[in-house]
C-alpha positions in Angstrom: -26.1 -17.2 62.4 -27.9 -17.2 59.1 -25.9 -16.1 56.1 -27.7 -15.1 52.9 -26.2 -15.8 49.6 -27.0 -13.9 46.4 -28.4 -16.0 43.7 -26.7 -15.6 40.4 -29.0 -14.8 37.5 -29.4 -17.7 35.2 -29.0 -17.6 31.5 -31.7 -15.8 29.5 -34.4 -18.0 28.2 -34.0 -18.7 24.5 -37.0 -19.4 22.4 -36.6 -22.7 20.4 -38.0 -21.3 17.2 -36.2 -18.0 17.2 -33.5 -17.1 14.6 -29.8 -17.4 15.3 -29.3 -13.6 15.5 -32.3 -13.2 17.8 -30.9 -16.0 20.1 -27.6 -14.3 20.3 -29.2 -11.0 21.2 -31.3 -12.6 23.9 -28.2 -14.4 25.4 -26.1 -11.2 25.4 -29.0 -9.2 26.8 -29.2 -6.7 24.0 -32.5 -5.6 22.5 -33.1 -6.4 18.9 -33.2 -3.3 16.7 -36.5 -2.7 15.0 -37.1 -3.0 11.3 -36.9 0.8 10.7 -33.4 1.0 12.2 -32.1 -2.0 10.2 -33.6 -0.6 7.0 -31.9 2.8 7.6 -28.6 1.1 8.2 -29.0 -0.9 5.0 -29.8 2.3 3.0 -26.8 4.1 4.4 -24.5 1.2 3.7 -25.8 0.9 0.1 -25.3 4.6 -0.5 -21.8 4.5 0.9 -20.9 1.5 -1.3 -22.4 3.2 -4.4 -20.3 6.4 -3.7 -17.1 4.3 -3.5 -17.8 2.0 -6.5 -19.3 4.6 -8.9 -16.0 6.4 -9.6 -14.1 3.1 -10.3 -17.0 1.9 -12.5 -17.0 5.2 -14.4 -13.2 5.0 -15.0 -13.3 1.4 -16.2 -16.4 1.9 -18.3 -15.0 5.0 -20.0 -11.8 3.2 -20.9 -13.9 0.6 -22.7 -16.3 3.0 -24.5 -16.1 4.5 -27.9 -16.0 8.2 -29.0 -19.8 8.4 -29.7 -20.8 7.1 -26.4 -18.3 9.3 -24.5 -19.6 12.4 -26.3 -23.2 11.4 -25.7 -22.5 10.8 -21.9 -20.6 14.1 -21.6 -17.2 12.6 -20.7 -17.8 9.7 -18.4 -19.7 6.5 -19.1 -21.2 4.4 -16.4 -21.9 1.4 -18.6 -20.5 0.9 -22.1 -22.8 -0.3 -24.8 -20.1 -1.8 -27.0 -17.1 -2.4 -24.8 -13.7 -2.4 -26.6 -10.2 -3.0 -25.5 -8.7 -0.7 -28.2 -7.4 1.7 -25.6 -5.5 -1.0 -23.8 -4.1 -2.5 -27.0 -2.9 1.0 -28.0 -1.1 1.8 -24.8 0.5 -1.7 -24.6 1.5 -1.8 -28.2 4.6 0.2 -27.5 5.5 3.8 -26.8 5.8 5.8 -23.6 3.1 4.1 -21.6 4.5 0.6 -22.0 8.0 1.8 -21.2 6.8 3.8 -18.2 5.0 0.7 -16.9 8.1 -1.4 -17.1 10.1 1.4 -15.3 7.6 1.6 -12.5 7.5 -2.2 -12.1 11.3 -2.3 -11.9 11.6 0.6 -9.5 8.9 -0.8 -7.3 10.4 -4.3 -7.1 14.0 -3.2 -6.5 13.1 -0.4 -4.2 10.7 -2.5 -2.0 13.2 -5.4 -1.8 16.1 -3.2 -0.8 14.0 -1.2 1.6 12.8 -4.3 3.5 16.4 -5.5 3.7 17.9 -2.2 4.9 15.1 -1.6 7.4 15.4 -5.1 8.8 19.2 -4.8 9.1 19.1 -1.4 10.7 16.2 -2.3 13.1 18.0 -5.5 14.2 21.2 -3.6 14.9 19.3 -1.0 16.9 17.4 -3.6 18.9 20.6 -5.2 20.3 21.5 -3.3 23.5 25.2 -4.4 23.3 25.7 -3.2 19.7 28.3 -0.4 19.2 26.8 3.1 18.9 23.2 1.9 18.8 21.9 4.7 21.0 23.4 7.7 19.0 22.3 6.1 15.8 18.8 5.5 17.1 18.6 9.2 18.1 19.7 10.2 14.6 17.0 8.0 13.1 14.4 9.6 15.4 15.7 13.0 14.6 14.9 12.5 10.9 11.2 11.9 11.9 11.1 15.5 13.2 13.3 17.5 10.8 13.8 17.2 7.0 16.6 18.7 5.0 14.2 20.1 2.3 14.0 20.0 -1.5 17.0 22.0 -2.5 19.6 20.2 -0.2 18.2 16.9 -1.3 18.6 17.9 -5.0 22.1 19.1 -4.4 23.0 15.9 -2.7 21.6 13.8 -5.6 23.5 16.0 -8.0 26.8 15.6 -6.1 26.3 11.8 -6.1 25.9 11.8 -9.9 22.4 10.3 -9.7 20.6 12.9 -11.8 18.7 11.2 -14.7 19.3 7.8 -13.1 16.9 5.2 -11.9 18.7 5.2 -8.5 17.4 8.7 -7.9 13.9 7.2 -7.8 15.0 4.5 -5.2 17.6 5.8 -2.9 16.0 9.0 -1.5 13.1 7.1 0.0 14.9 3.8 0.7 14.8 4.0 4.5 11.8 5.2 6.6 12.5 6.1 10.2 8.9 5.2 11.1 9.3 1.7 9.7 12.7 1.3 11.5 11.0 2.1 14.8 8.1 -0.3 14.1 10.4 -3.2 13.1 12.7 -2.5 16.0 9.8 -2.7 18.4 8.9 -6.1 16.9 12.4 -7.4 17.2 12.5 -6.3 20.9 9.5 -8.6 21.6 11.4 -11.7 20.5 12.6 -13.6 23.6 16.2 -13.2 24.3 16.5 -16.9 25.1 16.0 -17.8 21.4 18.8 -15.5 20.4 21.1 -16.9 23.1 20.3 -20.5 22.1 21.3 -19.6 18.5 24.6 -18.1 19.6 25.4 -21.1 21.7 24.8 -23.2 18.6 27.4 -21.1 16.8 25.2 -18.8 14.7 26.5 -15.4 13.7 24.5 -12.2 13.9 23.7 -12.4 10.2 22.5 -15.9 10.6 20.3 -15.0 13.6 18.7 -12.2 11.6 18.2 -14.1 8.4 17.2 -17.5 9.8 15.4 -16.5 13.1 14.4 -12.9 13.3 13.1 -12.4 9.8 11.0 -15.6 9.6 9.5 -14.7 13.0 8.7 -11.2 11.7 7.0 -12.0 8.4 3.9 -10.1 9.4 5.6 -6.8 10.1 8.0 -7.1 7.1 5.0 -7.8 4.9 3.5 -4.5 6.1 6.8 -2.7 5.4 6.9 -4.2 1.9 3.4 -3.2 1.2 3.9 0.4 2.4 7.1 0.7 0.3 5.5 -0.9 -2.8 2.6 1.6 -2.7 5.0 4.4 -2.1 7.3 3.6 -5.0 4.5 2.8 -7.3 2.6 6.0 -6.6 5.7 8.4 -6.4 6.2 10.9 -9.2 7.7 13.9 -7.5 11.2 12.5 -7.5 10.9 11.8 -11.2 9.9 15.4 -11.8 13.0 16.6 -9.9 15.7 14.1 -11.0 14.6 12.6 -14.3 15.3 14.5 -17.5 14.8 11.8 -20.1 11.2 10.9 -21.1 12.4 7.3 -21.7 13.0 7.0 -17.9 9.6 8.4 -16.8 7.7 6.2 -14.4 4.0 5.5 -15.0 2.8 8.0 -12.4 4.6 10.8 -14.2 3.0 9.7 -17.5 -0.3 9.6 -15.7 0.2 13.2 -14.5 1.3 14.4 -17.9 -1.5 12.8 -19.9 -4.4 12.8 -17.5 -4.0 15.7 -15.1 -2.3 18.1 -17.6 -4.6 16.8 -20.4 -1.8 16.3 -22.9 -2.7 14.4 -26.1 -1.6 10.7 -26.0 -2.1 9.8 -29.6 1.2 11.3 -30.8 3.2 8.8 -28.7 1.3 5.7 -29.7 2.0 3.5 -32.8 -0.7 2.7 -35.3 -3.0 4.6 -37.6 -6.2 4.3 -35.6 -6.0 6.0 -32.2 -8.8 5.4 -29.6 -10.5 8.4 -28.0 -8.3 10.5 -25.7 -10.7 10.1 -22.8 -10.5 6.3 -23.2 -6.8 6.4 -23.4 -6.5 8.5 -20.2 -8.8 6.3 -18.3 -7.0 3.2 -19.5 -3.7 4.6 -18.2 -5.4 5.3 -14.9 -6.8 1.7 -14.7 -3.3 0.3 -15.4 -1.8 2.4 -12.6 -4.4 1.0 -10.1 -4.3 -2.7 -11.0 -0.9 -3.8 -9.5 -1.7 -2.5 -6.0 -5.2 -4.0 -6.1 -3.7 -7.4 -7.0 -0.9 -7.3 -4.4 -3.0 -6.1 -1.4 -5.3 -9.1 -1.0 -2.2 -11.5 -0.6 -0.7 -9.3 2.2 -4.0 -8.3 3.9 -3.8 -11.2 6.4 -0.4 -9.8 7.6 -1.4 -6.2 7.5 -3.5 -5.7 10.6 -1.4 -8.2 12.6 1.9 -6.5 11.7 0.7 -3.0 12.5 -0.8 -4.0 15.8 2.1 -6.1 17.0 4.7 -3.5 16.0 2.8 -0.7 17.8 1.8 -2.4 21.1 5.3 -2.1 22.7 8.3 0.0 21.8 
C-alpha cells in the first residue's frame, strides 16, 4: 500500500539585494503596497499630525507674542516674530494665578496619594474571600457605579460635614472611584494564593502583606490609578465652583475658566505697571495648566497599557 504525503511549502524565496521591508513582506506572504498607496498614507498621516499640533503651536506662540503681532494675526499667532516671556513672568510674579497653581499642585498631590492608598486598601480587603462583610461591601461599591446621589445631596453632605470653603471639599468627594476599586481588586485576585500563604506562615500581618507584597507586585495598575486621579484632580473645577467661596482657594482650572472662557480681564490681579496683552496672558495660563500632565505622563506611560490590560483581563 502506497501512502502519499503532502509536501509542506518551503519558505518564500528572498532576493539577496532586496530591502529589509520587502524581505519581510515576501516572507510573510503579503504583497508590497504600491507607491501611490504609501504616498496617500503619508499625506493622511501628515494632515492628522498637523491638525493635532497646530492648536498647541498656536496657543504657545500666542503666549509668546506681543500685542502688535496678535492684532495683526487676528487673535492667534502660529509663529511669533519676537518671542517674549513677559506673560509668564507676569502670572508667576504673584497674584491669583500663582496662588491657584500652588493650590492645584497641593490638591493633586494629596488627593492622588490618598486615593491610591484608599483604593488599594479597599480593593485588597474585597479581594480576600474570608474577610468579614466583603460581599455586601462589594455590592455597595458596584451599586455606586450605577446610581449617583446627585448634586444637591452631595452639597448638603459637604455642608453638614463643615467642608464648605475648605480644601478637603476638593479632595474627599472624588477620593474613591468604584471603577478603580474593581480594576485593582481584579489585579489582586490574580496574585497566587501561595505567596500570601507563605507570608502568613512567616508571621506577616495583613497590612504587611498589602504593603510589602501586593502593592510592589501591582505597581503597574497602581501607576494607572495614580495617573487617572492626578489628571482628574488637576482638571477638576466644578467642585470648586460648588464648594469654594474664597478666591484665595481657587484651583488653577477655575482661574482658567474665569479668565479664558469667561474672558475676564487678568491685568487687575497681576502686580507690576506693565501688563502683557490679555490674549498672551490667557494663553500662558492655558499652557501652565497643560504642562504638569504632559511632564508626568511619559514617566507612567510604560505602566499605562500594562496596568489597564492586566486589570481588565480577569475579574
